[in-house]
N, C-alpha and C positions, 0 to 999 in steps of 0.2 A: 518130293517130300524128304527122302533120304538125304539128298544133297543139301536141302535147307537145314535139316537136323545137324548134319556134320558142320555146317557153317556156324550154327548157334553154339555147338559144343566147342568148336575151335575158338570162337570169339570169347566164350566164357573162360576157357583155359588161359587164353592170352591175356585177358583183362586182369584176372586175379594174379597171374604170374608176374605181369608188369607192375602191379601194385606192390608186390613184394620184391621187386627187382633190386632195389637199393640195398636191401638187407639179405639178398640171396644171390650173390655173385658166384659163389661156389657151385659147380655142377651138382654136387650132392645135395646142397640146399635147394636148388631148383627142382630136383627130382622129388624132394620131400614136399615142396609146395604143390607140385602137380598132383601128388598122391592125395594131398589134403583136398584139393579142388575136386578130384575124382570122387573121393569118399563123400564130400558134401553134396555133389550132384546126385549120387546114387541114393543118398539119404533124403534128398529133397527133389524128387523128379518133377514135381509140379512147376519148378522153376523153368525146366526145359519146355514144358507145355506153354507156360506164360510167354517165354521168349519166342517160341514158334508163332504164337498168336500175334505178337507184336510185329514180328518179321513179315508175316503174311499181310497184315494190315498196311504196313509201310510199302510193301510191294504193290498192293492193290491201289493205294493212293498215288504212288509214283506212275503206275501204268495208266490210271485214269487221267492224270495230269498230262501225260505224254499224248494220249489219244485226243484230248480236248485241244491241245496245242496243234496237233496234226490236222484236226477238223478246221480250226481257224485258218491255218496256213493254206489249206486246200479247198476252202469253202466255195470259192467261185467255180472251181472245177466240179465240185460235188453238186452244187445247187443251181448253177447258172450256165452250164455248158450248152451252147446252142444246138448241139447235135443230139442231146438226150431227149427221149420221149417224155412228154409231160401230160398229166391228167389233172383234174380238179381245176382250181383257179390259178392260172399262170401268175397272177399278181398276189396270191395268197400271203397272209402275214406270217404263216408258219410253213416251213419247207420240210417235207418228209422225203428222204432219199432211200430207195430200197435196192439192195444188192440181192439178186435172186438167180435161180437156175430153173428152167422149165421142167427138169426131171426131178426136182427136189420135192418130196412129199410134204415137207413142212411149209414150203413156199405155197404149195397148192392149198394147204389148210388155212393159211393166213390171208389168202386172196379176198375172200368174202368180207371178213371183218375190216380189212384195210380199205376196200373200196366203199364199204358202207360208212365207215368213219369219215372218210373224205367227203362223201356225198352229203351226209348229215351236217357236217360242220360248215361246208360251203365256202371256207376261206383258207384252204390248204393247197399249196403247190406240191403235187406228187411227182417226183422225178424217178424214173426207172433206170437202173444201172444193170444192163445185161452182164451177168457174171457167171458164165458157163464153166463150171468146174467139175462136172460129173461125166465127162467123156465127150467123144465126137458128136453124138446126137445132140447134146446140149449146145455145142458150138454151132451146129447146123441150124438149130431152132433159133438161137440168138441172132445169127446172121440174117435169117429169113424175117424175123421180127423187126430188126432195124431197117431192113430193106423195104418193109411194108410202109414205112413213113413216107416214101416217095409217092404213095397212093393215098395218103391220109387215112390209113386203116389200122394204125398200130393198136389203138385201144381195143377194138373188137378182136383183132388177131391175137393180141396178148391174152385176153380172157379165154379165148378158144384153145390156145395152146396150153394154158394152165389147167384146163379142164380135161385134157387128154389123159387116159389111163394107160394106153398102149405105147408102143415104141414111137419115137420121133425120127423115123427115117425120112428120106426125101419124099417118097410117095405119100406118106401120111401128112407131112407138112404141107405139101401142095394141095392135097385134098381138103385140108382144113382151110387153107388160104382161099381156095375157090368158094368154100361154103360161106365165107364172110365177105365175098364180093371182090376179092383181089384178082387182078389179071396175072395168072401164074407165069406166063411167058415173060412179062415185064419183071415180075418178082425174081425169077431166076437170073435175069440179066442184072438186076440191081444188086443181087446178093454177091456178085463178082466184084463189086466196087471195092478197091483196096482200102478205102476210107473206113469201111465197116470193121475190118480186122484191126485197123489202128485204133478205132474207138473201143473195141473190146480189150485191146492191149492196155489202153489208158485206164480202163476200169480195173483191170488186174493190178496195175500200179497203185491206184488209189486205195484199193482194198488192202494191199500190202502195207501201204503207209499207215493205215488205220488199224492194222493188226487183225483184220477180218479173216477168219479161217474157215467159215462155213456159211451156209445160206439157210433161211434169209437173214439179212442183217440190215438194220435201219439206222439212218442218222435222222433224228428228230430234233429240229432246232440245232443245238450244238452238242447233242448227246448221242453216243453210239449205243444202240440197243440191239444186241444179238438175239436171234431165235424167233420162233413163231409166237409172238406175244398175243394176248387176248385183246379184244376191242376195248375192254375196260382199261387195261394197261396202256393201250395206245392213246386213249383219251387223256389219261393222266400225264403222259409225256407231252402231249400237245398243249395241255394247260400249263405244264411246267415251262415249256418253250415260250409261252405268252407271259410268263411271270405271274400266273394266277395262283401258283401253289408254292 
């Protein structure tokens, strides 16, 4: 905020000073012009507020444009990577991509409305992007979840991991895996596959390209939607992706 304010003030000073430059080549005259600008801004501080609002809006639009461009450039990796777990309708007309962490309380909160929205709609491709950013246990859980795909149990295991309140150490992860029917010996073996770590690294790169800084974060159609949104908001973004609103 302070940095932006300084930029606005500097721009205002420069603009008015340049306007008078032709008639103010003498240093004394330039100082006089700057004093006039300063006095004017002090007498009319609302100009600074208006300028800050314009600056913020321009920055917002520029960032939104950059993100949409990045989504378009990376869309195949976001929506159609063959390594990603997919739920819902694989051929759905709307794609939802979720970046999440199993230790994130907001990801846990949004699980039910997300799955319900996908189920009720019936025409959504839901892509899961493991994005473990909350420590070693998050990474361990993500590796286990991705490894569970080899046994076609990702969906059940994902929900079970999301519903855990306690720690996600190896013992608890394997206990949860067994409860959903996974062969834990095979799971441990599959977790060592270096391809899993490459997949997680690719998700980090995608998140960085989109400017994602926390979880959960969704890409719905071509729109980045950060945070634990409600089911109503989710449906609005889905409709928007279909061009219905």
